[in-house]
Backbone bond lengths (Angstrom), bond angles and torsions (degrees), N, CA, C in turn:
res aa  C-N    CA-C-N  psi(-1)  N-CA   C-N-CA  omega(-1)  CA-C   N-CA-C  phi
1 M - - - 1.485 - - 1.567 107.89 -
2 P 1.327 113.27 129.75 1.510 115.40 178.48 1.512 110.49 -66.23
3 Q 1.352 115.24 156.81 1.490 118.44 -177.62 1.514 109.33 -62.98
4 Y 1.338 115.44 -38.48 1.472 117.92 -177.12 1.532 108.08 -110.57
5 D 1.310 118.40 94.17 1.391 117.73 176.12 1.557 112.33 -81.19
6 E 1.326 115.10 -179.56 1.471 119.41 -172.67 1.517 110.36 -55.70
7 E 1.318 119.03 -44.74 1.462 125.45 -175.38 1.555 109.62 -58.42
8 V 1.338 115.51 -43.48 1.452 122.76 177.68 1.472 111.39 -62.36
9 L 1.319 115.78 -48.20 1.472 121.01 -175.00 1.586 108.70 -67.93
10 K 1.263 115.64 -40.66 1.517 116.92 -179.88 1.544 108.64 -66.80
11 C 1.340 117.85 -39.58 1.504 118.81 176.80 1.460 111.40 -61.85
12 F 1.293 118.92 -40.84 1.469 121.21 177.26 1.547 111.22 -63.88
13 L 1.329 117.10 -49.06 1.482 121.47 179.84 1.538 110.19 -55.48
14 E 1.316 116.59 -46.30 1.445 120.92 -178.48 1.487 116.35 -65.13
15 N 1.346 115.53 -32.54 1.466 120.86 -168.43 1.471 116.25 -121.98
16 Q 1.398 117.02 11.66 1.470 121.44 -179.00 1.440 113.16 -59.52
17 L 1.293 124.83 -23.22 1.451 123.85 -176.07 1.524 110.07 -76.95
18 Q 1.287 120.46 -11.55 1.467 121.61 173.33 1.538 109.67 -61.12
19 L 1.362 113.44 -33.62 1.494 118.49 -172.39 1.556 111.29 -103.85
20 F 1.331 112.86 -35.17 1.440 115.09 -169.92 1.603 108.08 -118.15
21 P 1.336 115.03 143.58 1.530 119.26 -177.09 1.528 111.87 -63.60
22 E 1.299 118.48 -27.35 1.473 120.83 177.26 1.524 111.27 -140.09
23 R 1.270 121.09 163.31 1.439 126.91 -178.46 1.529 110.21 -57.08
24 V 1.355 117.29 133.80 1.427 119.43 179.64 1.561 107.30 -108.59
25 A 1.322 117.65 -11.17 1.430 123.71 -179.62 1.507 111.59 -150.80
26 E 1.311 114.80 141.08 1.458 124.94 178.37 1.459 117.13 -107.95
27 T 1.357 115.72 -26.41 1.436 121.43 -175.68 1.553 109.76 -126.12
28 L 1.367 118.40 163.94 1.420 120.56 177.16 1.482 110.33 -58.57
29 E 1.380 120.91 -36.75 1.446 122.39 -178.90 1.479 109.91 -65.58
30 E 1.314 116.60 -45.38 1.545 122.37 177.91 1.527 109.92 -57.32
31 A 1.317 112.52 -45.57 1.446 118.10 -177.98 1.505 111.99 -62.55
32 E 1.267 116.10 -43.63 1.497 122.49 177.88 1.529 109.92 -62.38
33 D 1.355 118.68 -45.95 1.455 121.30 178.03 1.492 110.50 -59.13
34 F 1.317 117.85 -45.18 1.398 123.48 -176.10 1.552 111.31 -64.04
35 L 1.323 114.57 -46.69 1.493 119.73 -179.29 1.509 110.32 -62.35
36 E 1.347 117.09 -40.32 1.453 121.83 177.76 1.515 110.20 -60.68
37 E 1.382 114.99 -47.19 1.434 120.88 -176.25 1.565 112.16 -61.36
38 C 1.326 116.43 -38.32 1.505 115.17 -179.35 1.482 108.30 -98.71
39 M 1.323 120.62 18.50 1.423 126.37 174.80 1.539 110.87 45.16
40 A 1.307 114.98 58.80 1.475 124.48 176.20 1.549 105.10 -69.73
41 V 1.342 111.93 153.09 1.452 119.59 -178.60 1.503 112.91 -122.32
42 V 1.345 117.99 139.29 1.465 122.23 173.97 1.498 105.24 -106.43
43 V 1.344 114.97 129.10 1.539 121.17 175.38 1.473 106.87 -124.77
44 D 1.421 110.78 162.25 1.450 115.56 -172.96 1.542 118.90 -100.06
45 S 1.323 113.04 3.62 1.493 114.80 -176.39 1.521 112.47 -164.74
46 V 1.335 118.04 164.82 1.420 120.81 179.20 1.491 109.52 -63.49
47 E 1.365 120.63 -37.59 1.421 121.48 174.59 1.553 114.05 -59.24
48 E 1.288 118.73 -34.42 1.462 120.55 178.69 1.560 108.38 -74.47
49 V 1.321 117.46 -30.38 1.553 116.43 173.69 1.453 108.59 -63.80
50 I 1.262 118.80 -45.72 1.470 122.32 -175.73 1.595 108.62 -64.50
51 E 1.352 112.71 -43.29 1.491 116.31 -178.86 1.574 110.79 -64.94
52 Y 1.331 114.83 -33.10 1.487 121.23 179.33 1.594 107.53 -63.35
53 F 1.337 115.01 -48.17 1.482 116.27 -176.20 1.521 108.50 -68.31
54 E 1.321 119.50 -38.65 1.484 121.40 176.85 1.570 110.32 -61.08
55 D 1.303 115.86 -45.49 1.500 120.18 -177.39 1.552 109.25 -63.03
56 E 1.367 116.23 -37.10 1.424 118.30 178.15 1.547 114.80 -80.20
57 G 1.289 114.83 -0.36 1.464 119.44 176.87 1.475 113.02 73.78
58 I 1.327 119.32 24.53 1.412 121.07 -177.45 1.517 107.23 -89.56
59 D 1.294 115.54 123.35 1.512 120.64 -177.95 1.493 108.90 -75.36
60 M 1.323 115.77 120.21 1.438 121.62 -176.97 1.556 109.48 -100.47
61 E 1.321 118.06 5.22 1.453 123.76 176.79 1.535 115.61 47.24
62 G 1.394 110.13 42.03 1.506 116.21 178.38 1.569 113.26 72.39
63 A 1.293 114.42 19.89 1.490 115.37 -179.54 1.510 109.29 -68.65
64 A 1.307 117.10 138.61 1.457 124.36 178.29 1.500 111.06 -81.99
65 G 1.332 118.47 170.46 1.474 122.91 -175.89 1.534 113.46 -48.53
66 E 1.306 117.66 -49.24 1.537 119.66 -177.67 1.446 111.51 -63.13
67 E 1.395 116.08 -39.46 1.477 118.62 -178.81 1.553 111.80 -65.23
68 I 1.314 112.78 -38.21 1.485 116.46 177.59 1.473 113.39 -62.34
69 L 1.318 115.86 -37.18 1.496 121.54 179.68 1.523 111.62 -66.89
70 E 1.354 115.46 -18.12 1.415 116.18 176.88 1.498 117.08 -87.25
71 A 1.313 115.86 -4.32 1.455 123.18 175.31 1.500 109.92 -57.97
72 D 1.335 117.32 143.03 1.445 122.88 -172.81 1.557 109.41 -64.53
73 E 1.295 116.21 -28.00 1.500 121.92 -177.29 1.558 110.06 -76.03
74 V 1.225 120.23 -12.19 1.526 124.19 -170.95 1.546 107.79 -101.90
75 F 1.287 119.02 119.78 1.470 122.23 176.27 1.523 108.86 -113.82
76 D 1.278 119.02 123.92 1.431 123.50 177.28 1.491 109.93 -80.86
77 I 1.323 117.80 114.05 1.476 121.75 -176.89 1.505 110.92 -69.19
78 G 1.318 116.51 -29.64 1.476 120.51 179.78 1.443 115.26 103.00
79 D 1.350 118.19 -3.13 1.445 119.89 -179.72 1.525 110.31 -121.06
80 G 1.336 115.01 20.84 1.504 117.84 -178.47 1.516 111.18 100.53
81 R 1.340 117.89 -18.94 1.455 120.08 178.60 1.543 110.61 -95.21
82 Y 1.349 114.43 161.53 1.434 121.43 -179.99 1.555 109.01 -132.81
83 L 1.344 113.78 142.20 1.445 119.00 176.29 1.509 105.80 -103.55
84 I 1.329 119.74 131.70 1.493 124.49 175.48 1.417 108.53 -112.71
85 V 1.325 119.97 123.71 1.489 128.47 -179.43 1.449 106.18 -125.58
86 E 1.357 114.05 120.52 1.430 118.41 173.29 1.539 111.05 -89.93
87 G 1.338 116.80 112.20 1.420 122.20 -171.87 1.524 111.78 -63.94
């Protein structure tokens, strides 16, 4: 299974403006290329989102699970997975 399946790519295409001031991709292929280029990560749970930020050394100032999910870099795919894109 590819790292960025169709659900992930559609989620990013629909919600990319939450992170970027203008669209960075118009098609599924462009979205995949962009996500590969910035090494975006797909994780399976809120806990893994928190773990990712901790591993990256990003200070979350005591933010709880729900607050972390509101970060611009975090995209809720809608099936329990999350896409993390570092702008």
